[in-house]
C-alpha positions as CSV (number, residue, x, y, z in Angstrom):
1,M,0.0,0.0,0.0
2,R,1.6,3.2,-1.2
3,T,1.0,6.6,0.5
4,L,2.5,10.0,0.4
5,T,5.9,10.1,2.2
6,H,6.3,12.2,5.4
7,A,8.0,15.0,3.3
8,Q,5.2,14.9,0.7
9,A,2.5,15.0,3.4
10,R,4.2,18.0,5.1
11,E,4.4,19.8,1.8
12,R,0.7,19.1,1.0
13,A,-0.4,20.3,4.4
14,Q,1.5,23.5,3.9
15,E,-0.1,24.0,0.5
16,H,-3.5,23.6,2.0
17,I,-2.6,26.2,4.7
18,E,-1.3,28.6,2.1
19,R,-4.4,28.3,0.0
20,A,-6.6,28.9,3.0
21,V,-4.7,32.0,4.1
22,A,-4.9,33.3,0.5
23,A,-8.7,33.0,0.8
24,L,-8.9,35.4,3.8
25,P,-10.2,39.0,3.3
26,S,-7.4,41.0,1.6
27,D,-7.7,43.8,4.1
28,V,-6.6,41.6,7.0
29,D,-2.8,41.3,7.3
30,V,-2.3,37.9,9.0
31,T,1.1,36.8,10.4
32,L,1.5,33.0,10.6
33,T,3.4,31.7,13.7
34,L,4.1,27.9,13.6
35,Q,2.5,26.2,16.5
36,R,2.8,22.5,15.5
37,D,4.8,20.6,12.8
38,D,4.9,16.9,13.6
39,A,3.8,13.4,12.9
40,M,1.8,11.3,15.3
41,E,1.2,7.6,14.9
42,C,-2.3,6.6,13.8
43,D,-3.2,4.4,16.8
44,V,-6.7,3.6,15.5
45,P,-6.7,4.6,11.8
46,D,-10.0,6.1,10.5
47,D,-9.5,4.2,7.3
48,K,-9.3,0.7,8.9
49,G,-5.9,0.3,7.4
50,P,-2.8,-1.2,9.0
51,G,-1.1,0.3,12.0
52,G,2.4,1.8,11.9
53,R,1.4,4.8,9.8
54,Y,1.5,8.4,10.8
55,E,-0.7,11.5,10.5
56,V,1.4,14.5,9.5
57,G,0.2,17.8,10.7
58,K,0.9,21.5,10.7
59,T,-0.8,24.2,12.8
60,Y,-0.3,28.0,12.8
61,W,-1.5,30.8,15.0
62,L,-3.0,33.5,12.9
63,D,-1.4,36.5,14.6
64,D,-2.3,40.2,14.1
65,V,-6.0,39.5,13.5
66,P,-8.3,41.9,15.3
67,P,-10.5,39.7,17.5
68,D,-13.7,41.4,16.3
69,R,-12.9,40.1,12.8
70,N,-12.6,36.4,13.9
71,G,-16.1,35.5,12.8
72,E,-15.6,37.0,9.4
73,L,-12.4,35.1,8.9
74,V,-13.9,31.8,10.0
75,D,-16.8,32.4,7.7
76,A,-14.4,33.2,4.8
77,L,-12.5,30.0,5.4
78,L,-15.6,27.9,5.5
79,A,-16.8,29.4,2.2
80,H,-13.4,28.7,0.6
81,W,-13.4,25.1,1.8
82,T,-16.9,24.3,0.7
83,E,-16.2,25.9,-2.7
84,T,-13.0,23.9,-3.2
85,G,-13.9,20.3,-2.5
86,F,-14.0,20.0,1.3
87,T,-16.7,18.3,3.3
88,V,-17.7,19.9,6.6
89,L,-17.1,17.6,9.6
90,A,-17.9,20.1,12.4
91,D,-19.3,23.6,12.3
92,R,-19.3,25.3,15.7
93,R,-19.1,28.9,14.5
94,S,-21.7,30.1,17.0
95,S,-19.9,28.8,20.1
96,E,-17.6,30.9,22.3
97,D,-14.7,28.8,21.2
98,R,-15.4,28.8,17.4
99,F,-14.3,25.7,15.6
100,V,-14.8,24.4,12.0
101,S,-13.3,21.1,10.7
102,V,-13.4,19.9,7.1
103,E,-12.0,17.1,5.0
104,N,-10.8,17.3,1.4
105,R,-12.7,14.9,-0.7
106,D,-9.8,14.3,-3.1
107,D,-6.8,13.7,-0.8
108,G,-8.3,13.1,2.6
109,F,-6.5,16.0,4.3
110,R,-8.3,17.6,7.1
111,M,-8.2,21.2,8.0
112,S,-9.6,23.2,11.0
113,I,-9.8,26.7,12.3
114,T,-10.1,27.1,16.1
115,Q,-10.7,30.1,18.3
116,S,-9.3,29.9,21.8
117,Y,-11.2,31.2,24.7
118,E,-8.7,34.1,24.7
119,G,-9.8,35.0,21.1
120,D,-6.7,33.7,19.2
121,L,-7.2,31.8,16.0
122,S,-5.2,28.7,14.9
123,L,-5.4,27.1,11.5
124,G,-4.3,23.5,11.0
125,A,-4.0,20.8,8.3
126,S,-3.3,17.1,8.8
127,S,-2.8,14.2,6.4
128,P,-4.6,10.9,6.3
129,C,-2.5,8.0,7.7
130,V,0.7,7.7,5.7
131,W,3.8,5.5,5.8
132,L,6.7,7.9,6.6
133,D,8.7,6.5,3.7
134,G,5.7,6.1,1.4
135,G,5.3,2.3,2.0
136,V,5.8,-0.6,-0.3
137,D,3.8,-1.8,-3.2
138,D,1.7,-4.8,-2.6
């Protein structure tokens, strides 16, 4: 079973992040601060596939966003995602700790936008379970 390699999954996650940031309103100058860049073993893979694979993820804080614009940014991301082939997994835009999670129908990558109780936004992307070296052909 072949998958993306760790490096390819990191690159794809970054591409999803960059496309999402490009979809934000142009009058909001967002600074990305890396929060997480790692690979975690898929203990119980969603795809019912074999163990030993990893989920590769990247998460950034969206700095310099005025808190009163958070709702607008989350709405813009959700619109972008639904227009570009993502399925909504969770939509808690109306809660105090806003959260939206989506999955790309083509490559299985998941993305999310989360608002902390302090009002900070973080944007993340994670891969489906992959072999770090891409695996072997069956």
